[in-house]
C-alpha positions, 0 to 999 in steps of 0.5 A, a space after each residue: 535139380 533132378 531126382 531122376 537118378 534117385 539122388 540129388 544131381 547137378 542141373 543137367 543143363 550143365 551137362 549138355 554136349 554133343 557126344 562127338 565133342 566129348 569122345 576125343 579118341 572117336 572110339 564111340 565111347 566116352 570114358 571118365 577121363 574124356 568126360 572130366 576133360 569136357 566137363 571140369 566140374 563133373 563129379 564121379 557120381 554123375 558119370 556113374 549115373 550116366 553109365 546105365 549098364 555099369 560097364 565103366 564107359 558111357 556109349 552114345 545110346 546111354 548119353 542120348 537116354 540121359 538127355 531125353 530123360 532130362 528133356 535136352 535137345 540134341 545139340 549140334 
C-alpha cells in the first residue's frame, strides 16, 4: 500500500487504466460517476486523492501524475 497521499490507499495497480477508457463522454475529464463505473471497487477517498486541484473532476494531467507517482506505465 502506498503512503504517497498521506493515508493508506488501495494498491494503485488496481487503478491502472487508460484515461480515454474511463472518460466515457469524451469531454476530457473523468467525473466520479465515470470513475465509479470503470472501477466498481473505487472509494470516494481515492477519487478525492486523484483530484489534485480539488475541482471535483479528474483531468488527464492529474491522472498521469498519479500514474507516474506510483510507477504505473502508460496502458494502451
